[in-house]
All heavy atoms as an XYZ file, in Angstrom:
643
protein
N    -160.339    -37.713    -23.867
C    -161.581    -37.008    -24.110
C    -161.503    -35.651    -23.431
O    -161.144    -35.564    -22.261
C    -162.766    -37.812    -23.557
C    -164.095    -37.077    -23.671
S    -165.489    -37.973    -22.936
C    -165.768    -39.199    -24.180
N    -161.846    -34.607    -24.175
C    -161.833    -33.259    -23.630
C    -163.226    -32.897    -23.151
O    -164.216    -33.084    -23.862
C    -161.352    -32.260    -24.682
C    -161.075    -30.893    -24.114
C    -160.364    -30.016    -25.133
C    -159.958    -28.701    -24.518
N    -159.223    -27.861    -25.469
N    -163.304    -32.401    -21.908
C    -164.565    -32.051    -21.282
C    -164.612    -30.554    -20.999
O    -163.588    -29.940    -20.695
C    -164.720    -32.800    -19.955
C    -164.548    -34.309    -19.995
C    -164.533    -34.869    -18.590
C    -165.654    -34.946    -20.816
N    -165.802    -29.977    -21.082
C    -166.011    -28.609    -20.632
C    -166.794    -28.697    -19.328
O    -167.747    -29.478    -19.221
C    -166.718    -27.739    -21.689
C    -166.799    -26.291    -21.196
C    -168.073    -28.289    -22.083
C    -167.175    -25.282    -22.269
N    -166.347    -27.939    -18.343
C    -166.958    -27.954    -17.016
C    -167.529    -26.558    -16.770
O    -166.793    -25.570    -16.788
C    -165.919    -28.312    -15.925
C    -166.600    -28.497    -14.590
C    -165.127    -29.556    -16.308
N    -168.829    -26.499    -16.568
C    -169.539    -25.230    -16.443
C    -170.024    -24.998    -15.014
O    -170.212    -25.943    -14.252
C    -170.737    -25.218    -17.397
C    -170.398    -25.501    -18.862
C    -171.639    -25.879    -19.636
C    -169.706    -24.310    -19.477
N    -170.244    -23.732    -14.685
C    -170.768    -23.294    -13.388
C    -169.790    -23.547    -12.243
O    -170.183    -23.911    -11.135
C    -172.128    -23.928    -13.098
C    -172.912    -23.143    -12.073
O    -172.833    -21.916    -12.039
N    -173.672    -23.828    -11.246
N    -168.506    -23.328    -12.512
C    -167.491    -23.473    -11.465
C    -167.511    -22.273    -10.527
O    -167.797    -21.149    -10.957
C    -166.095    -23.561    -12.102
C    -165.803    -24.794    -12.944
C    -164.456    -24.643    -13.644
C    -165.831    -26.048    -12.095
N    -167.173    -22.478     -9.252
C    -167.024    -21.341     -8.356
C    -165.929    -20.401     -8.882
O    -164.916    -20.862     -9.415
C    -166.599    -21.975     -7.029
C    -167.018    -23.396     -7.122
C    -166.951    -23.753     -8.572
N    -166.121    -19.116     -8.720
C    -165.178    -18.128     -9.260
C    -163.804    -18.180     -8.588
O    -162.825    -17.716     -9.157
C    -165.745    -16.711     -9.140
C    -167.074    -16.520     -9.847
C    -166.920    -16.572    -11.332
N    -168.232    -16.486    -11.970
C    -168.435    -16.063    -13.181
N    -167.420    -15.697    -13.930
N    -169.632    -16.012    -13.685
N    -163.734    -18.752     -7.404
C    -162.455    -18.811     -6.690
C    -161.736    -20.154     -6.846
O    -160.699    -20.388     -6.227
C    -162.648    -18.497     -5.210
C    -163.594    -19.469     -4.512
O    -164.248    -20.289     -5.193
O    -163.681    -19.394     -3.272
N    -162.255    -21.038     -7.687
C    -161.639    -22.354     -7.884
C    -160.404    -22.234     -8.780
O    -160.446    -21.579     -9.818
C    -162.651    -23.307     -8.536
C    -162.195    -24.761     -8.631
C    -162.333    -25.432     -7.267
C    -163.017    -25.507     -9.656
N    -159.307    -22.859     -8.363
C    -158.092    -22.823     -9.189
C    -157.914    -24.156     -9.928
O    -158.638    -25.118     -9.695
C    -156.856    -22.479     -8.340
C    -156.587    -23.495     -7.257
O    -156.849    -24.682     -7.399
N    -156.053    -23.030     -6.142
N    -156.929    -24.177    -10.818
C    -156.702    -25.366    -11.656
C    -156.306    -26.586    -10.846
O    -156.706    -27.699    -11.166
C    -155.667    -25.050    -12.730
C    -156.216    -24.089    -13.764
C    -155.196    -23.625    -14.782
O    -154.010    -24.008    -14.694
O    -155.598    -22.851    -15.668
N    -155.526    -26.391     -9.791
C    -155.111    -27.526     -8.963
C    -156.314    -28.193     -8.296
O    -156.405    -29.420     -8.234
C    -154.091    -27.089     -7.893
C    -152.770    -26.650     -8.444
C    -152.771    -25.199     -8.955
O    -153.684    -24.429     -8.682
N    -151.750    -24.839     -9.709
N    -157.245    -27.379     -7.814
C    -158.440    -27.926     -7.166
C    -159.335    -28.646     -8.168
O    -159.891    -29.701     -7.866
C    -159.234    -26.807     -6.485
O    -158.462    -26.218     -5.474
N    -159.464    -28.083     -9.363
C    -160.266    -28.728    -10.398
C    -159.634    -30.058    -10.801
O    -160.321    -31.074    -10.926
C    -160.419    -27.813    -11.610
C    -161.300    -28.335    -12.746
C    -162.721    -28.601    -12.265
C    -161.302    -27.357    -13.905
N    -158.325    -30.070    -10.977
C    -157.623    -31.305    -11.339
C    -157.798    -32.367    -10.249
O    -158.065    -33.535    -10.549
C    -156.145    -31.020    -11.573
N    -157.688    -31.976     -8.998
C    -157.847    -32.908     -7.877
C    -159.236    -33.552     -7.908
O    -159.382    -34.752     -7.673
C    -157.625    -32.177     -6.552
C    -157.800    -33.048     -5.355
C    -156.812    -33.946     -4.981
C    -158.962    -32.981     -4.596
C    -156.979    -34.764     -3.872
C    -159.137    -33.793     -3.492
C    -158.142    -34.685     -3.130
N    -160.253    -32.751     -8.207
C    -161.633    -33.227     -8.279
C    -161.785    -34.315     -9.339
O    -162.453    -35.318     -9.119
C    -162.533    -32.020     -8.583
C    -163.991    -32.274     -8.396
C    -164.539    -32.456     -7.134
C    -164.840    -32.286     -9.489
C    -165.896    -32.672     -6.967
C    -166.200    -32.497     -9.333
C    -166.728    -32.694     -8.067
N    -161.131    -34.144    -10.500
C    -161.258    -35.104    -11.597
C    -160.314    -36.290    -11.463
O    -160.587    -37.352    -12.009
C    -161.045    -34.406    -12.945
C    -162.281    -33.735    -13.449
C    -162.654    -32.489    -12.976
C    -163.092    -34.355    -14.381
C    -163.810    -31.871    -13.415
C    -164.260    -33.750    -14.832
C    -164.611    -32.494    -14.335
N    -159.216    -36.141    -10.738
C    -158.274    -37.252    -10.564
C    -158.883    -38.402     -9.773
O    -158.374    -39.521     -9.822
C    -156.990    -36.762     -9.893
C    -156.101    -36.005    -10.838
C    -154.819    -35.547    -10.157
C    -153.971    -34.745    -11.123
N    -152.767    -34.209    -10.486
N    -159.972    -38.139     -9.067
C    -160.679    -39.211     -8.357
C    -161.257    -40.223     -9.343
O    -161.453    -41.383     -9.014
C    -161.825    -38.628     -7.531
C    -161.421    -37.688     -6.444
C    -162.662    -37.131     -5.785
C    -162.361    -35.892     -4.984
N    -163.567    -35.251     -4.463
N    -161.546    -39.763    -10.565
C    -162.166    -40.611    -11.583
C    -161.112    -41.331    -12.429
O    -161.258    -42.489    -12.760
C    -163.076    -39.771    -12.505
C    -164.157    -39.053    -11.691
C    -163.688    -40.622    -13.609
C    -165.093    -39.952    -10.928
N    -160.050    -40.618    -12.806
C    -159.024    -41.211    -13.655
C    -157.910    -40.217    -13.929
O    -157.892    -39.108    -13.394
N    -156.983    -40.624    -14.771
C    -155.843    -39.766    -15.097
C    -156.269    -38.643    -16.033
O    -157.101    -38.837    -16.916
C    -154.745    -40.587    -15.768
C    -154.124    -41.595    -14.819
O    -154.068    -41.312    -13.605
O    -153.707    -42.671    -15.289
N    -155.666    -37.477    -15.815
C    -155.969    -36.337    -16.676
C    -154.720    -35.906    -17.425
O    -153.607    -36.019    -16.916
C    -156.578    -35.155    -15.901
C    -155.612    -34.616    -14.845
C    -157.883    -35.537    -15.245
C    -156.063    -33.335    -14.208
N    -154.917    -35.423    -18.661
C    -153.813    -34.884    -19.464
C    -153.588    -33.420    -19.161
O    -152.456    -32.955    -19.069
C    -154.121    -35.008    -20.962
C    -153.939    -36.344    -21.559
C    -154.150    -36.241    -23.063
C    -154.138    -37.589    -23.723
N    -154.412    -37.499    -25.159
N    -154.688    -32.665    -19.058
C    -154.573    -31.229    -18.833
C    -155.823    -30.712    -18.137
O    -156.864    -31.347    -18.144
C    -154.373    -30.496    -20.163
O    -155.510    -30.647    -20.988
N    -155.655    -29.528    -17.560
C    -156.737    -28.889    -16.833
C    -156.543    -27.383    -16.953
O    -155.441    -26.880    -16.739
C    -156.674    -29.327    -15.382
S    -157.925    -28.591    -14.354
N    -157.607    -26.663    -17.291
C    -157.511    -25.215    -17.472
C    -158.785    -24.556    -16.980
O    -159.878    -24.914    -17.421
C    -157.296    -24.894    -18.962
C    -157.324    -23.433    -19.309
C    -156.062    -22.751    -18.882
C    -156.067    -21.304    -19.355
N    -155.324    -20.438    -18.506
N    -158.669    -23.606    -16.060
C    -159.787    -22.755    -15.650
C    -159.648    -21.470    -16.447
O    -158.590    -20.839    -16.444
C    -159.757    -22.473    -14.130
C    -160.816    -21.456    -13.758
C    -159.950    -23.760    -13.344
N    -160.696    -21.079    -17.150
C    -160.650    -19.891    -18.006
C    -160.858    -18.651    -17.148
O    -161.807    -18.569    -16.365
C    -161.717    -19.980    -19.118
C    -161.709    -18.737    -19.975
C    -161.473    -21.220    -19.968
N    -159.930    -17.678    -17.301
C    -159.964    -16.442    -16.529
C    -160.058    -15.240    -17.441
O    -159.633    -15.291    -18.595
C    -158.690    -16.278    -15.702
O    -158.341    -17.432    -15.046
N    -160.580    -14.150    -16.884
C    -160.604    -12.887    -17.598
C    -159.174    -12.424    -17.835
O    -158.332    -12.499    -16.940
C    -161.369    -11.842    -16.778
C    -161.449    -10.518    -17.483
O    -162.384    -10.314    -18.281
O    -160.554     -9.680    -17.243
N    -158.908    -11.951    -19.028
C    -157.549    -11.568    -19.415
C    -156.997    -10.436    -18.543
O    -155.813    -10.404    -18.234
C    -157.547    -11.150    -20.886
C    -156.190    -10.791    -21.431
C    -156.118    -10.704    -22.937
C    -157.040     -9.717    -23.565
N    -156.785     -9.514    -25.004
N    -157.848     -9.518    -18.121
C    -157.383     -8.348    -17.383
C    -157.470     -8.511    -15.871
O    -156.522     -8.174    -15.155
C    -158.169     -7.113    -17.832
C    -158.024     -6.860    -19.313
C    -159.063     -7.125    -20.187
C    -156.820     -6.406    -19.850
C    -158.932     -6.929    -21.553
C    -156.669     -6.203    -21.207
C    -157.725     -6.462    -22.060
O    -157.574     -6.269    -23.410
N    -158.579     -9.020    -15.378
C    -158.755     -9.131    -13.928
C    -158.201    -10.429    -13.357
O    -158.020    -10.536    -12.149
C    -160.246     -9.044    -13.552
O    -160.931    -10.185    -14.091
C    -160.877     -7.757    -14.059
N    -157.984    -11.421    -14.224
C    -157.504    -12.755    -13.822
C    -158.524    -13.518    -12.973
O    -158.199    -14.532    -12.382
C    -156.162    -12.676    -13.069
C    -155.085    -11.909    -13.799
C    -154.701    -12.560    -15.081
C    -153.535    -11.809    -15.716
N    -153.490    -11.893    -17.131
N    -159.763    -13.046    -12.923
C    -160.827    -13.722    -12.185
C    -161.452    -14.782    -13.091
O    -161.685    -14.546    -14.267
C    -161.893    -12.707    -11.714
C    -161.261    -11.713    -10.725
C    -163.075    -13.419    -11.071
C    -162.167    -10.563    -10.356
N    -161.731    -15.933    -12.520
C    -162.327    -17.035    -13.266
C    -163.637    -16.602    -13.912
O    -164.421    -15.864    -13.328
C    -162.592    -18.211    -12.330
O    -163.408    -19.182    -12.952
N    -163.872    -17.106    -15.113
C    -165.139    -16.850    -15.807
C    -166.198    -17.899    -15.459
O    -167.303    -17.862    -15.961
C    -164.918    -16.823    -17.321
C    -164.132    -15.612    -17.779
C    -164.111    -15.543    -19.281
C    -163.449    -14.257    -19.752
N    -163.542    -14.119    -21.211
N    -165.838    -18.858    -14.602
C    -166.817    -19.837    -14.139
C    -166.890    -21.110    -14.971
O    -167.814    -21.896    -14.814
N    -165.904    -21.296    -15.858
C    -165.867    -22.555    -16.604
C    -164.425    -22.943    -16.879
O    -163.506    -22.143    -16.715
C    -166.691    -22.482    -17.897
C    -166.100    -21.624    -18.986
C    -165.346    -22.194    -19.997
C    -166.308    -20.258    -19.001
C    -164.809    -21.412    -21.009
C    -165.778    -19.460    -20.005
C    -165.031    -20.044    -21.010
N    -164.248    -24.187    -17.285
C    -162.909    -24.667    -17.570
C    -162.960    -25.920    -18.423
O    -164.030    -26.394    -18.804
N    -161.768    -26.438    -18.708
C    -161.627    -27.622    -19.544
C    -160.760    -28.640    -18.825
O    -159.770    -28.287    -18.201
C    -160.975    -27.267    -20.876
C    -161.766    -26.283    -21.684
C    -161.499    -24.925    -21.605
C    -162.789    -26.718    -22.509
C    -162.234    -24.018    -22.340
C    -163.529    -25.822    -23.244
C    -163.258    -24.460    -23.165
N    -161.154    -29.888    -18.930
C    -160.365    -30.996    -18.391
C    -160.243    -32.019    -19.504
O    -161.238    -32.395    -20.124
C    -161.036    -31.631    -17.159
C    -160.243    -32.839    -16.685
C    -161.179    -30.617    -16.043
N    -159.010    -32.450    -19.771
C    -158.810    -33.502    -20.764
C    -158.384    -34.773    -20.044
O    -157.370    -34.802    -19.355
C    -157.758    -33.090    -21.790
C    -157.669    -34.055    -22.940
C    -156.826    -33.549    -24.089
O    -156.273    -32.440    -24.009
O    -156.712    -34.298    -25.081
N    -159.216    -35.797    -20.186
C    -158.942    -37.088    -19.562
C    -158.084    -37.915    -20.523
O    -158.136    -37.725    -21.736
C    -160.245    -37.828    -19.270
C    -161.263    -37.049    -18.432
S    -160.724    -36.647    -16.762
C    -160.754    -38.235    -15.972
N    -157.296    -38.842    -19.990
C    -156.396    -39.627    -20.832
C    -157.119    -40.646    -21.702
O    -156.591    -41.050    -22.731
C    -155.335    -40.357    -19.983
O    -155.987    -41.171    -19.030
C    -154.406    -39.384    -19.308
N    -158.327    -41.033    -21.305
C    -159.060    -42.015    -22.120
C    -160.518    -41.606    -22.247
O    -161.048    -40.867    -21.406
C    -158.974    -43.409    -21.502
O    -159.758    -43.487    -20.336
N    -161.152    -42.093    -23.288
C    -162.582    -41.839    -23.467
C    -163.391    -42.453    -22.335
O    -164.381    -41.874    -21.885
C    -163.070    -42.383    -24.809
C    -162.608    -41.535    -25.972
O    -162.193    -40.396    -25.802
N    -162.679    -42.087    -27.157
N    -162.967    -43.609    -21.868
C    -163.677    -44.268    -20.771
C    -163.673    -43.380    -19.524
O    -164.711    -43.177    -18.890
C    -163.042    -45.631    -20.452
C    -163.675    -46.302    -19.265
C    -164.906    -46.958    -19.382
C    -163.060    -46.269    -18.020
C    -165.502    -47.559    -18.285
C    -163.652    -46.866    -16.909
C    -164.869    -47.504    -17.049
O    -165.462    -48.097    -15.959
N    -162.496    -42.838    -19.175
C    -162.414    -41.961    -18.005
C    -163.259    -40.702    -18.200
O    -163.889    -40.210    -17.264
C    -160.964    -41.568    -17.710
C    -160.156    -42.716    -17.111
O    -160.765    -43.692    -16.634
O    -158.920    -42.622    -17.112
N    -163.291    -40.180    -19.420
C    -164.116    -39.016    -19.709
C    -165.597    -39.312    -19.525
O    -166.335    -38.521    -18.923
N    -166.024    -40.448    -20.021
C    -167.428    -40.847    -19.868
C    -167.779    -41.072    -18.398
O    -168.867    -40.708    -17.938
C    -167.707    -42.097    -20.693
C    -167.677    -41.842    -22.181
C    -167.667    -43.117    -23.018
O    -167.807    -44.220    -22.446
O    -167.516    -43.002    -24.247
N    -166.853    -41.665    -17.658
C    -167.082    -41.890    -16.220
C    -167.141    -40.564    -15.461
O    -167.945    -40.415    -14.541
C    -165.993    -42.792    -15.632
C    -166.098    -44.238    -16.075
S    -167.710    -45.003    -15.759
C    -167.787    -44.932    -13.987
N    -166.305    -39.613    -15.847
C    -166.321    -38.300    -15.202
C    -167.675    -37.628    -15.409
O    -168.242    -37.056    -14.470
C    -165.192    -37.428    -15.738
N    -168.188    -37.695    -16.630
C    -169.512    -37.108    -16.905
C    -170.569    -37.804    -16.060
O    -171.384    -37.153    -15.392
C    -169.854    -37.198    -18.404
C    -168.917    -36.299    -19.216
C    -171.312    -36.805    -18.643
C    -169.002    -36.502    -20.720
N    -170.536    -39.128    -16.059
C    -171.535    -39.909    -15.323
C    -171.477    -39.648    -13.821
O    -172.509    -39.473    -13.166
C    -171.330    -41.398    -15.604
C    -172.329    -42.297    -14.935
C    -172.072    -43.752    -15.278
C    -173.035    -44.638    -14.520
N    -172.765    -46.055    -14.745
N    -170.267    -39.611    -13.268
C    -170.104    -39.516    -11.816
C    -170.144    -38.075    -11.280
O    -170.570    -37.862    -10.145
C    -168.775    -40.153    -11.391
C    -168.666    -41.631    -11.706
C    -169.594    -42.481    -10.856
O    -169.821    -42.151     -9.680
O    -170.108    -43.481    -11.391
N    -169.685    -37.100    -12.064
C    -169.507    -35.746    -11.531
C    -170.527    -34.722    -12.017
O    -170.707    -33.697    -11.375
C    -168.090    -35.243    -11.846
C    -166.951    -36.100    -11.296
C    -165.616    -35.560    -11.758
C    -167.014    -36.167     -9.779
N    -171.186    -34.982    -13.150
C    -172.186    -34.035    -13.663
C    -173.300    -33.876    -12.634
O    -173.864    -34.853    -12.153
C    -172.754    -34.535    -14.995
C    -173.804    -33.635    -15.574
N    -173.498    -32.482    -16.232
C    -175.157    -33.712    -15.561
C    -174.613    -31.887    -16.623
N    -175.637    -32.630    -16.217
N    -173.585    -32.633    -12.256
C    -174.643    -32.373    -11.282
C    -174.197    -32.383     -9.838
O    -174.998    -32.109     -8.944
N    -172.923    -32.697     -9.589
C    -172.423    -32.659     -8.215
C    -172.053    -31.217     -7.867
O    -171.999    -30.350     -8.730
C    -171.202    -33.573     -8.023
O    -170.145    -33.145     -8.884
C    -171.541    -35.018     -8.309
N    -171.798    -30.988     -6.599
C    -171.496    -29.628     -6.157
C    -170.020    -29.458     -5.840
O    -169.392    -30.337     -5.255
C    -172.313    -29.272     -4.922
C    -173.759    -28.993     -5.222
C    -174.455    -28.407     -4.021
C    -175.845    -27.954     -4.402
N    -176.489    -27.241     -3.302
N    -169.494    -28.313     -6.255
C    -168.198    -27.834     -5.791
C    -168.523    -26.548     -5.050
O    -168.986    -25.578     -5.650
C    -167.214    -27.561     -6.941
C    -166.900    -28.826     -7.727
C    -165.933    -26.942     -6.393
C    -165.938    -28.639     -8.877
N    -168.323    -26.566     -3.745
C    -168.782    -25.433     -2.938
C    -170.302    -25.383     -3.006
O    -170.982    -26.380     -2.801
N    -170.837    -24.224     -3.373
C    -172.287    -24.067     -3.488
C    -172.781    -24.245     -4.918
O    -173.973    -24.190     -5.172
C    -172.697    -22.684     -2.991
C    -172.445    -22.484     -1.518
C    -172.873    -21.111     -1.072
C    -172.599    -20.922      0.408
N    -173.016    -19.607      0.876
N    -171.855    -24.439     -5.855
C    -172.222    -24.506     -7.267
C    -172.429    -25.940     -7.742
O    -171.572    -26.801     -7.546
C    -171.135    -23.864     -8.127
C    -171.003    -22.387     -7.895
O    -171.357    -21.873     -6.845
N    -170.488    -21.689     -8.880
N    -173.540    -26.164     -8.415
C    -173.838    -27.451     -9.041
C    -173.228    -27.406    -10.442
O    -173.668    -26.634    -11.293
C    -175.351    -27.649     -9.110
C    -175.786    -29.015     -9.479
C    -177.307    -29.086     -9.403
C    -177.776    -30.500     -9.346
N    -179.248    -30.553     -9.288
N    -172.192    -28.220    -10.667
C    -171.455    -28.144    -11.930
C    -172.128    -28.957    -13.024
O    -172.869    -29.901    -12.753
C    -169.983    -28.577    -11.765
C    -169.875    -30.046    -11.349
C    -169.268    -27.667    -10.783
C    -168.468    -30.596    -11.443
N    -171.852    -28.561    -14.263
C    -172.324    -29.283    -15.437
C    -171.102    -29.682    -16.249
O    -170.174    -28.887    -16.404
C    -173.253    -28.403    -16.271
C    -174.542    -28.085    -15.541
C    -175.451    -27.166    -16.338
N    -174.857    -25.836    -16.345
C    -174.819    -25.035    -17.406
N    -175.319    -25.412    -18.554
N    -174.267    -23.844    -17.332
N    -171.104    -30.888    -16.763
C    -169.967    -31.404    -17.531
C    -170.489    -32.028    -18.813
O    -171.475    -32.780    -18.781
C    -169.194    -32.486    -16.742
C    -168.770    -31.953    -15.380
C    -167.998    -32.979    -17.536
C    -168.273    -33.016    -14.441
N    -169.844    -31.733    -19.917
C    -170.170    -32.396    -21.174
C    -168.921    -32.503    -22.021
O    -167.917    -31.819    -21.776
C    -171.293    -31.691    -21.912
C    -171.032    -30.251    -22.262
C    -172.271    -29.641    -22.878
C    -172.031    -28.181    -23.190
N    -173.220    -27.538    -23.782
N    -168.987    -33.383    -22.995
C    -167.850    -33.547    -23.900
C    -167.700    -32.277    -24.733
O    -168.685    -31.712    -25.210
C    -168.054    -34.753    -24.813
C    -166.856    -35.020    -25.699
C    -167.014    -36.306    -26.507
O    -167.971    -37.042    -26.349
N    -166.044    -36.559    -27.360
N    -166.455    -31.825    -24.889
C    -166.177    -30.629    -25.677
C    -165.776    -31.034    -27.073
O    -164.939    -31.920    -27.256
C    -165.056    -29.810    -25.036
C    -164.712    -28.578    -25.791
C    -165.529    -27.475    -25.740
C    -163.574    -28.526    -26.570
C    -165.226    -26.326    -26.442
C    -163.246    -27.384    -27.283
C    -164.080    -26.280    -27.218
N    -166.395    -30.410    -28.050
C    -166.020    -30.647    -29.440
C    -165.663    -29.315    -30.082
O    -166.364    -28.327    -29.884
C    -167.167    -31.309    -30.234
O    -168.342    -30.509    -30.105
C    -167.457    -32.702    -29.718
N    -164.580    -29.285    -30.821
C    -164.150    -28.064    -31.526
C    -164.919    -27.965    -32.818
O    -164.544    -28.576    -33.813
C    -162.646    -28.122    -31.845
C    -161.789    -28.238    -30.611
O    -162.335    -28.247    -29.498
O    -160.565    -28.293    -30.754
N    -165.985    -27.222    -32.826
C    -166.774    -27.096    -34.059
C    -166.718    -25.698    -34.586
O    -166.740    -24.739    -33.985
C    -168.216    -27.496    -33.806
C    -168.335    -28.967    -33.550
C    -169.800    -29.383    -33.501
O    -170.658    -28.812    -34.150
N    -170.070    -30.401    -32.720
């Protein structure tokens, strides 16, 4: 299940984001979206969990929690 994670701290890197989600289950991929020119995070990213169950648990357990001072939002990502 692919998740979009919103309201990330601007200084958070992919390794830290992956570590946060590995507490819930195995992940396939993790990407923090950055500005093409400045390389500064845009404040959101994507995490793909290996199973739908782990994705649902990540939403249930991590949505609304804080990373640093930021309260993150997580939802299932759909390519529409």
